[in-house]
mmCIF file of the N, C-alpha and C atoms, coordinates in Angstrom:
data_MODEL
# 
_entry.id   MODEL 
# 
loop_
_atom_site.group_PDB 
_atom_site.id 
_atom_site.type_symbol 
_atom_site.label_atom_id 
_atom_site.label_alt_id 
_atom_site.label_comp_id 
_atom_site.label_asym_id 
_atom_site.label_entity_id 
_atom_site.label_seq_id 
_atom_site.pdbx_PDB_ins_code 
_atom_site.Cartn_x 
_atom_site.Cartn_y 
_atom_site.Cartn_z 
_atom_site.occupancy 
_atom_site.B_iso_or_equiv 
_atom_site.pdbx_formal_charge 
_atom_site.auth_seq_id 
_atom_site.auth_comp_id 
_atom_site.auth_asym_id 
_atom_site.auth_atom_id 
_atom_site.pdbx_PDB_model_num 
ATOM 1   N N  . UNK A 1 1  ? -9.466  6.139  0.024   1.00 0.00 ? 1  UNK A N  1 
ATOM 2   C CA . UNK A 1 1  ? -8.308  7.051  0.065   1.00 0.00 ? 1  UNK A CA 1 
ATOM 3   C C  . UNK A 1 1  ? -7.041  6.158  0.101   1.00 0.00 ? 1  UNK A C  1 
ATOM 4   N N  . UNK A 1 2  ? -7.018  5.097  0.722   1.00 0.00 ? 2  UNK A N  1 
ATOM 5   C CA . UNK A 1 2  ? -5.818  4.313  0.748   1.00 0.00 ? 2  UNK A CA 1 
ATOM 6   C C  . UNK A 1 2  ? -5.557  3.691  -0.596  1.00 0.00 ? 2  UNK A C  1 
ATOM 7   N N  . UNK A 1 3  ? -6.525  3.395  -1.465  1.00 0.00 ? 3  UNK A N  1 
ATOM 8   C CA . UNK A 1 3  ? -6.310  2.830  -2.763  1.00 0.00 ? 3  UNK A CA 1 
ATOM 9   C C  . UNK A 1 3  ? -5.663  3.954  -3.597  1.00 0.00 ? 3  UNK A C  1 
ATOM 10  N N  . UNK A 1 4  ? -6.241  5.148  -3.598  1.00 0.00 ? 4  UNK A N  1 
ATOM 11  C CA . UNK A 1 4  ? -5.580  6.209  -4.378  1.00 0.00 ? 4  UNK A CA 1 
ATOM 12  C C  . UNK A 1 4  ? -4.132  6.507  -3.967  1.00 0.00 ? 4  UNK A C  1 
ATOM 13  N N  . UNK A 1 5  ? -3.881  6.629  -2.763  1.00 0.00 ? 5  UNK A N  1 
ATOM 14  C CA . UNK A 1 5  ? -2.461  7.002  -2.267  1.00 0.00 ? 5  UNK A CA 1 
ATOM 15  C C  . UNK A 1 5  ? -1.535  5.762  -2.548  1.00 0.00 ? 5  UNK A C  1 
ATOM 16  N N  . UNK A 1 6  ? -2.170  4.546  -2.385  1.00 0.00 ? 6  UNK A N  1 
ATOM 17  C CA . UNK A 1 6  ? -1.338  3.483  -2.588  1.00 0.00 ? 6  UNK A CA 1 
ATOM 18  C C  . UNK A 1 6  ? -0.999  3.333  -4.068  1.00 0.00 ? 6  UNK A C  1 
ATOM 19  N N  . UNK A 1 7  ? -1.902  3.642  -4.999  1.00 0.00 ? 7  UNK A N  1 
ATOM 20  C CA . UNK A 1 7  ? -1.551  3.614  -6.423  1.00 0.00 ? 7  UNK A CA 1 
ATOM 21  C C  . UNK A 1 7  ? -0.554  4.641  -6.845  1.00 0.00 ? 7  UNK A C  1 
ATOM 22  N N  . UNK A 1 8  ? -0.671  5.878  -6.200  1.00 0.00 ? 8  UNK A N  1 
ATOM 23  C CA . UNK A 1 8  ? 0.339   7.001  -6.426  1.00 0.00 ? 8  UNK A CA 1 
ATOM 24  C C  . UNK A 1 8  ? 1.758   6.572  -5.949  1.00 0.00 ? 8  UNK A C  1 
ATOM 25  N N  . UNK A 1 9  ? 1.753   6.148  -4.728  1.00 0.00 ? 9  UNK A N  1 
ATOM 26  C CA . UNK A 1 9  ? 2.983   5.788  -4.190  1.00 0.00 ? 9  UNK A CA 1 
ATOM 27  C C  . UNK A 1 9  ? 3.640   4.603  -4.859  1.00 0.00 ? 9  UNK A C  1 
ATOM 28  N N  . UNK A 1 10 ? 2.818   3.614  -5.396  1.00 0.00 ? 10 UNK A N  1 
ATOM 29  C CA . UNK A 1 10 ? 3.264   2.473  -6.141  1.00 0.00 ? 10 UNK A CA 1 
ATOM 30  C C  . UNK A 1 10 ? 3.886   2.883  -7.437  1.00 0.00 ? 10 UNK A C  1 
ATOM 31  N N  . UNK A 1 11 ? 3.227   3.796  -8.082  1.00 0.00 ? 11 UNK A N  1 
ATOM 32  C CA . UNK A 1 11 ? 3.813   4.420  -9.437  1.00 0.00 ? 11 UNK A CA 1 
ATOM 33  C C  . UNK A 1 11 ? 5.144   5.061  -9.173  1.00 0.00 ? 11 UNK A C  1 
ATOM 34  N N  . UNK A 1 12 ? 5.159   5.868  -8.011  1.00 0.00 ? 12 UNK A N  1 
ATOM 35  C CA . UNK A 1 12 ? 6.411   6.598  -7.675  1.00 0.00 ? 12 UNK A CA 1 
ATOM 36  C C  . UNK A 1 12 ? 7.589   5.659  -7.358  1.00 0.00 ? 12 UNK A C  1 
ATOM 37  N N  . UNK A 1 13 ? 7.318   4.716  -6.528  1.00 0.00 ? 13 UNK A N  1 
ATOM 38  C CA . UNK A 1 13 ? 8.330   3.614  -6.231  1.00 0.00 ? 13 UNK A CA 1 
ATOM 39  C C  . UNK A 1 13 ? 8.775   2.868  -7.437  1.00 0.00 ? 13 UNK A C  1 
ATOM 40  N N  . UNK A 1 14 ? 7.798   2.528  -8.257  1.00 0.00 ? 14 UNK A N  1 
ATOM 41  C CA . UNK A 1 14 ? 8.109   1.831  -9.507  1.00 0.00 ? 14 UNK A CA 1 
ATOM 42  C C  . UNK A 1 14 ? 8.962   2.561  -10.411 1.00 0.00 ? 14 UNK A C  1 
ATOM 43  N N  . UNK A 1 15 ? 8.675   3.960  -10.525 1.00 0.00 ? 15 UNK A N  1 
ATOM 44  C CA . UNK A 1 15 ? 9.507   4.703  -11.303 1.00 0.00 ? 15 UNK A CA 1 
ATOM 45  C C  . UNK A 1 15 ? 10.957  4.878  -10.892 1.00 0.00 ? 15 UNK A C  1 
ATOM 46  N N  . UNK A 1 16 ? 11.084  5.091  -9.605  1.00 0.00 ? 16 UNK A N  1 
ATOM 47  C CA . UNK A 1 16 ? 12.330  5.215  -8.939  1.00 0.00 ? 16 UNK A CA 1 
ATOM 48  C C  . UNK A 1 16 ? 13.257  3.955  -9.104  1.00 0.00 ? 16 UNK A C  1 
ATOM 49  N N  . UNK A 1 17 ? 12.499  2.853  -8.816  1.00 0.00 ? 17 UNK A N  1 
ATOM 50  C CA . UNK A 1 17 ? 13.112  1.451  -8.973  1.00 0.00 ? 17 UNK A CA 1 
ATOM 51  C C  . UNK A 1 17 ? 13.558  1.231  -10.460 1.00 0.00 ? 17 UNK A C  1 
ATOM 52  N N  . UNK A 1 18 ? 12.723  1.601  -11.391 1.00 0.00 ? 18 UNK A N  1 
ATOM 53  C CA . UNK A 1 18 ? 13.016  1.475  -12.723 1.00 0.00 ? 18 UNK A CA 1 
ATOM 54  C C  . UNK A 1 18 ? 14.227  2.233  -13.191 1.00 0.00 ? 18 UNK A C  1 
ATOM 55  N N  . UNK A 1 19 ? 14.215  3.466  -12.709 1.00 0.00 ? 19 UNK A N  1 
ATOM 56  C CA . UNK A 1 19 ? 15.459  4.354  -13.090 1.00 0.00 ? 19 UNK A CA 1 
ATOM 57  C C  . UNK A 1 19 ? 16.753  3.839  -12.491 1.00 0.00 ? 19 UNK A C  1 
ATOM 58  N N  . UNK A 1 20 ? 16.597  3.252  -11.210 1.00 0.00 ? 20 UNK A N  1 
ATOM 59  C CA . UNK A 1 20 ? 17.862  2.820  -10.524 1.00 0.00 ? 20 UNK A CA 1 
ATOM 60  C C  . UNK A 1 20 ? 18.335  1.469  -11.216 1.00 0.00 ? 20 UNK A C  1 
ATOM 61  N N  . UNK A 1 21 ? 17.477  0.718  -11.753 1.00 0.00 ? 21 UNK A N  1 
ATOM 62  C CA . UNK A 1 21 ? 17.723  -0.555 -12.392 1.00 0.00 ? 21 UNK A CA 1 
ATOM 63  C C  . UNK A 1 21 ? 17.971  -0.473 -13.874 1.00 0.00 ? 21 UNK A C  1 
ATOM 64  N N  . UNK A 1 22 ? 17.542  0.700  -14.443 1.00 0.00 ? 22 UNK A N  1 
ATOM 65  C CA . UNK A 1 22 ? 17.517  0.937  -15.904 1.00 0.00 ? 22 UNK A CA 1 
ATOM 66  C C  . UNK A 1 22 ? 16.758  -0.088 -16.634 1.00 0.00 ? 22 UNK A C  1 
ATOM 67  N N  . UNK A 1 23 ? 15.532  -0.320 -15.879 1.00 0.00 ? 23 UNK A N  1 
ATOM 68  C CA . UNK A 1 23 ? 14.580  -1.223 -16.524 1.00 0.00 ? 23 UNK A CA 1 
ATOM 69  C C  . UNK A 1 23 ? 13.201  -0.595 -16.851 1.00 0.00 ? 23 UNK A C  1 
ATOM 70  N N  . UNK A 1 24 ? 12.537  -1.119 -17.811 1.00 0.00 ? 24 UNK A N  1 
ATOM 71  C CA . UNK A 1 24 ? 11.246  -0.557 -17.981 1.00 0.00 ? 24 UNK A CA 1 
ATOM 72  C C  . UNK A 1 24 ? 10.255  -0.796 -16.874 1.00 0.00 ? 24 UNK A C  1 
ATOM 73  N N  . UNK A 1 25 ? 9.252   0.092  -16.728 1.00 0.00 ? 25 UNK A N  1 
ATOM 74  C CA . UNK A 1 25 ? 8.265   0.030  -15.643 1.00 0.00 ? 25 UNK A CA 1 
ATOM 75  C C  . UNK A 1 25 ? 6.914   0.014  -16.236 1.00 0.00 ? 25 UNK A C  1 
ATOM 76  N N  . UNK A 1 26 ? 6.002   -0.840 -15.767 1.00 0.00 ? 26 UNK A N  1 
ATOM 77  C CA . UNK A 1 26 ? 4.558   -0.820 -16.159 1.00 0.00 ? 26 UNK A CA 1 
ATOM 78  C C  . UNK A 1 26 ? 3.869   0.016  -14.996 1.00 0.00 ? 26 UNK A C  1 
ATOM 79  N N  . UNK A 1 27 ? 3.435   1.276  -15.357 1.00 0.00 ? 27 UNK A N  1 
ATOM 80  C CA . UNK A 1 27 ? 2.763   2.090  -14.328 1.00 0.00 ? 27 UNK A CA 1 
ATOM 81  C C  . UNK A 1 27 ? 1.478   1.526  -13.904 1.00 0.00 ? 27 UNK A C  1 
ATOM 82  N N  . UNK A 1 28 ? 0.788   0.795  -14.717 1.00 0.00 ? 28 UNK A N  1 
ATOM 83  C CA . UNK A 1 28 ? -0.450  0.167  -14.338 1.00 0.00 ? 28 UNK A CA 1 
ATOM 84  C C  . UNK A 1 28 ? -0.225  -0.871 -13.298 1.00 0.00 ? 28 UNK A C  1 
ATOM 85  N N  . UNK A 1 29 ? 0.697   -1.904 -13.527 1.00 0.00 ? 29 UNK A N  1 
ATOM 86  C CA . UNK A 1 29 ? 1.008   -2.857 -12.653 1.00 0.00 ? 29 UNK A CA 1 
ATOM 87  C C  . UNK A 1 29 ? 1.520   -2.275 -11.336 1.00 0.00 ? 29 UNK A C  1 
ATOM 88  N N  . UNK A 1 30 ? 2.312   -1.240 -11.375 1.00 0.00 ? 30 UNK A N  1 
ATOM 89  C CA . UNK A 1 30 ? 2.868   -0.565 -10.087 1.00 0.00 ? 30 UNK A CA 1 
ATOM 90  C C  . UNK A 1 30 ? 1.719   0.035  -9.345  1.00 0.00 ? 30 UNK A C  1 
ATOM 91  N N  . UNK A 1 31 ? 0.757   0.588  -10.069 1.00 0.00 ? 31 UNK A N  1 
ATOM 92  C CA . UNK A 1 31 ? -0.365  1.274  -9.254  1.00 0.00 ? 31 UNK A CA 1 
ATOM 93  C C  . UNK A 1 31 ? -1.261  0.167  -8.674  1.00 0.00 ? 31 UNK A C  1 
ATOM 94  N N  . UNK A 1 32 ? -1.488  -0.883 -9.293  1.00 0.00 ? 32 UNK A N  1 
ATOM 95  C CA . UNK A 1 32 ? -2.413  -1.900 -8.756  1.00 0.00 ? 32 UNK A CA 1 
ATOM 96  C C  . UNK A 1 32 ? -1.750  -2.548 -7.659  1.00 0.00 ? 32 UNK A C  1 
ATOM 97  N N  . UNK A 1 33 ? -0.422  -2.918 -7.688  1.00 0.00 ? 33 UNK A N  1 
ATOM 98  C CA . UNK A 1 33 ? 0.345   -3.483 -6.631  1.00 0.00 ? 33 UNK A CA 1 
ATOM 99  C C  . UNK A 1 33 ? 0.435   -2.589 -5.405  1.00 0.00 ? 33 UNK A C  1 
ATOM 100 N N  . UNK A 1 34 ? 0.602   -1.310 -5.686  1.00 0.00 ? 34 UNK A N  1 
ATOM 101 C CA . UNK A 1 34 ? 0.676   -0.264 -4.539  1.00 0.00 ? 34 UNK A CA 1 
ATOM 102 C C  . UNK A 1 34 ? -0.610  -0.218 -3.877  1.00 0.00 ? 34 UNK A C  1 
ATOM 103 N N  . UNK A 1 35 ? -1.722  -0.236 -4.647  1.00 0.00 ? 35 UNK A N  1 
ATOM 104 C CA . UNK A 1 35 ? -3.088  -0.195 -4.044  1.00 0.00 ? 35 UNK A CA 1 
ATOM 105 C C  . UNK A 1 35 ? -3.423  -1.368 -3.187  1.00 0.00 ? 35 UNK A C  1 
ATOM 106 N N  . UNK A 1 36 ? -3.011  -2.475 -3.720  1.00 0.00 ? 36 UNK A N  1 
ATOM 107 C CA . UNK A 1 36 ? -3.395  -3.741 -2.813  1.00 0.00 ? 36 UNK A CA 1 
ATOM 108 C C  . UNK A 1 36 ? -2.630  -3.660 -1.525  1.00 0.00 ? 36 UNK A C  1 
ATOM 109 N N  . UNK A 1 37 ? -1.274  -3.303 -1.646  1.00 0.00 ? 37 UNK A N  1 
ATOM 110 C CA . UNK A 1 37 ? -0.525  -3.259 -0.409  1.00 0.00 ? 37 UNK A CA 1 
ATOM 111 C C  . UNK A 1 37 ? -0.992  -2.245 0.561   1.00 0.00 ? 37 UNK A C  1 
ATOM 112 N N  . UNK A 1 38 ? -1.424  -1.036 0.023   1.00 0.00 ? 38 UNK A N  1 
ATOM 113 C CA . UNK A 1 38 ? -2.080  -0.035 0.897   1.00 0.00 ? 38 UNK A CA 1 
ATOM 114 C C  . UNK A 1 38 ? -3.278  -0.484 1.597   1.00 0.00 ? 38 UNK A C  1 
ATOM 115 N N  . UNK A 1 39 ? -4.173  -1.262 0.902   1.00 0.00 ? 39 UNK A N  1 
ATOM 116 C CA . UNK A 1 39 ? -5.452  -1.737 1.595   1.00 0.00 ? 39 UNK A CA 1 
ATOM 117 C C  . UNK A 1 39 ? -5.058  -2.832 2.629   1.00 0.00 ? 39 UNK A C  1 
ATOM 118 N N  . UNK A 1 40 ? -4.146  -3.778 2.339   1.00 0.00 ? 40 UNK A N  1 
ATOM 119 C CA . UNK A 1 40 ? -3.693  -4.681 3.218   1.00 0.00 ? 40 UNK A CA 1 
ATOM 120 C C  . UNK A 1 40 ? -3.026  -4.032 4.494   1.00 0.00 ? 40 UNK A C  1 
ATOM 121 N N  . UNK A 1 41 ? -2.153  -3.064 4.259   1.00 0.00 ? 41 UNK A N  1 
ATOM 122 C CA . UNK A 1 41 ? -1.490  -2.364 5.412   1.00 0.00 ? 41 UNK A CA 1 
ATOM 123 C C  . UNK A 1 41 ? -2.580  -1.707 6.239   1.00 0.00 ? 41 UNK A C  1 
ATOM 124 N N  . UNK A 1 42 ? -3.477  -1.160 5.687   1.00 0.00 ? 42 UNK A N  1 
ATOM 125 C CA . UNK A 1 42 ? -4.554  -0.330 6.463   1.00 0.00 ? 42 UNK A CA 1 
ATOM 126 C C  . UNK A 1 42 ? -5.281  -1.329 7.387   1.00 0.00 ? 42 UNK A C  1 
ATOM 127 N N  . UNK A 1 43 ? -5.639  -2.429 6.752   1.00 0.00 ? 43 UNK A N  1 
ATOM 128 C CA . UNK A 1 43 ? -6.487  -3.494 7.543   1.00 0.00 ? 43 UNK A CA 1 
ATOM 129 C C  . UNK A 1 43 ? -5.588  -4.140 8.570   1.00 0.00 ? 43 UNK A C  1 
ATOM 130 N N  . UNK A 1 44 ? -4.289  -4.306 8.211   1.00 0.00 ? 44 UNK A N  1 
ATOM 131 C CA . UNK A 1 44 ? -3.382  -4.912 9.234   1.00 0.00 ? 44 UNK A CA 1 
ATOM 132 C C  . UNK A 1 44 ? -3.248  -4.067 10.520  1.00 0.00 ? 44 UNK A C  1 
ATOM 133 N N  . UNK A 1 45 ? -2.920  -2.773 10.193  1.00 0.00 ? 45 UNK A N  1 
ATOM 134 C CA . UNK A 1 45 ? -2.739  -1.856 11.309  1.00 0.00 ? 45 UNK A CA 1 
ATOM 135 C C  . UNK A 1 45 ? -4.027  -1.716 12.117  1.00 0.00 ? 45 UNK A C  1 
ATOM 136 N N  . UNK A 1 46 ? -5.260  -1.665 11.455  1.00 0.00 ? 46 UNK A N  1 
ATOM 137 C CA . UNK A 1 46 ? -6.460  -1.530 12.218  1.00 0.00 ? 46 UNK A CA 1 
ATOM 138 C C  . UNK A 1 46 ? -6.652  -2.775 13.116  1.00 0.00 ? 46 UNK A C  1 
ATOM 139 N N  . UNK A 1 47 ? -6.356  -3.926 12.601  1.00 0.00 ? 47 UNK A N  1 
ATOM 140 C CA . UNK A 1 47 ? -6.568  -5.195 13.403  1.00 0.00 ? 47 UNK A CA 1 
ATOM 141 C C  . UNK A 1 47 ? -5.626  -5.347 14.531  1.00 0.00 ? 47 UNK A C  1 
ATOM 142 N N  . UNK A 1 48 ? -4.259  -4.815 14.365  1.00 0.00 ? 48 UNK A N  1 
ATOM 143 C CA . UNK A 1 48 ? -3.284  -4.936 15.428  1.00 0.00 ? 48 UNK A CA 1 
ATOM 144 C C  . UNK A 1 48 ? -3.747  -3.895 16.522  1.00 0.00 ? 48 UNK A C  1 
ATOM 145 N N  . UNK A 1 49 ? -4.018  -2.759 16.143  1.00 0.00 ? 49 UNK A N  1 
ATOM 146 C CA . UNK A 1 49 ? -4.420  -1.713 17.167  1.00 0.00 ? 49 UNK A CA 1 
ATOM 147 C C  . UNK A 1 49 ? -5.738  -2.073 17.857  1.00 0.00 ? 49 UNK A C  1 
ATOM 148 N N  . UNK A 1 50 ? -6.669  -2.624 17.147  1.00 0.00 ? 50 UNK A N  1 
ATOM 149 C CA . UNK A 1 50 ? -7.824  -3.095 17.706  1.00 0.00 ? 50 UNK A CA 1 
ATOM 150 C C  . UNK A 1 50 ? -7.673  -4.243 18.846  1.00 0.00 ? 50 UNK A C  1 
ATOM 151 N N  . UNK A 1 51 ? -6.782  -5.149 18.572  1.00 0.00 ? 51 UNK A N  1 
ATOM 152 C CA . UNK A 1 51 ? -6.452  -6.239 19.495  1.00 0.00 ? 51 UNK A CA 1 
ATOM 153 C C  . UNK A 1 51 ? -5.636  -5.803 20.637  1.00 0.00 ? 51 UNK A C  1 
ATOM 154 N N  . UNK A 1 52 ? -4.846  -4.761 20.455  1.00 0.00 ? 52 UNK A N  1 
ATOM 155 C CA . UNK A 1 52 ? -3.932  -4.206 21.440  1.00 0.00 ? 52 UNK A CA 1 
ATOM 156 C C  . UNK A 1 52 ? -4.641  -3.665 22.576  1.00 0.00 ? 52 UNK A C  1 
ATOM 157 N N  . UNK A 1 53 ? -5.935  -3.180 22.462  1.00 0.00 ? 53 UNK A N  1 
ATOM 158 C CA . UNK A 1 53 ? -6.675  -2.659 23.617  1.00 0.00 ? 53 UNK A CA 1 
ATOM 159 C C  . UNK A 1 53 ? -7.967  -3.351 23.590  1.00 0.00 ? 53 UNK A C  1 
ATOM 160 N N  . UNK A 1 54 ? -8.144  -4.496 24.416  1.00 0.00 ? 54 UNK A N  1 
ATOM 161 C CA . UNK A 1 54 ? -9.306  -5.289 24.334  1.00 0.00 ? 54 UNK A CA 1 
ATOM 162 C C  . UNK A 1 54 ? -10.543 -4.499 24.847  1.00 0.00 ? 54 UNK A C  1 
ATOM 163 N N  . UNK A 1 55 ? -10.356 -3.509 25.678  1.00 0.00 ? 55 UNK A N  1 
ATOM 164 C CA . UNK A 1 55 ? -11.666 -2.781 26.049  1.00 0.00 ? 55 UNK A CA 1 
ATOM 165 C C  . UNK A 1 55 ? -12.270 -1.997 24.895  1.00 0.00 ? 55 UNK A C  1 
ATOM 166 N N  . UNK A 1 56 ? -11.435 -1.671 23.842  1.00 0.00 ? 56 UNK A N  1 
ATOM 167 C CA . UNK A 1 56 ? -11.940 -0.969 22.695  1.00 0.00 ? 56 UNK A CA 1 
ATOM 168 C C  . UNK A 1 56 ? -12.314 -1.694 21.539  1.00 0.00 ? 56 UNK A C  1 
ATOM 169 N N  . UNK A 1 57 ? -12.415 -3.040 21.655  1.00 0.00 ? 57 UNK A N  1 
ATOM 170 C CA . UNK A 1 57 ? -12.643 -3.873 20.412  1.00 0.00 ? 57 UNK A CA 1 
ATOM 171 C C  . UNK A 1 57 ? -14.090 -3.635 19.990  1.00 0.00 ? 57 UNK A C  1 
ATOM 172 N N  . UNK A 1 58 ? -14.160 -3.559 18.533  1.00 0.00 ? 58 UNK A N  1 
ATOM 173 C CA . UNK A 1 58 ? -15.468 -3.351 17.939  1.00 0.00 ? 58 UNK A CA 1 
ATOM 174 C C  . UNK A 1 58 ? -15.974 -4.710 17.684  1.00 0.00 ? 58 UNK A C  1 
ATOM 175 N N  . UNK A 1 59 ? -17.381 -4.846 17.730  1.00 0.00 ? 59 UNK A N  1 
ATOM 176 C CA . UNK A 1 59 ? -17.965 -6.080 17.649  1.00 0.00 ? 59 UNK A CA 1 
ATOM 177 C C  . UNK A 1 59 ? -18.777 -6.210 16.403  1.00 0.00 ? 59 UNK A C  1 
# 
């Protein structure tokens, strides 16, 4: 789910940034970059919250 929403939000941000800068946008590149950042963010948040409560750490 993070990959799908990351791709959608990446395309949305790419479109808005392209319009503000009056530059062409590659929607495929924006979707891929958004999906990668979404997966990284989901894993980072999971790791931080898992280490914040040592009693709840998964093994």
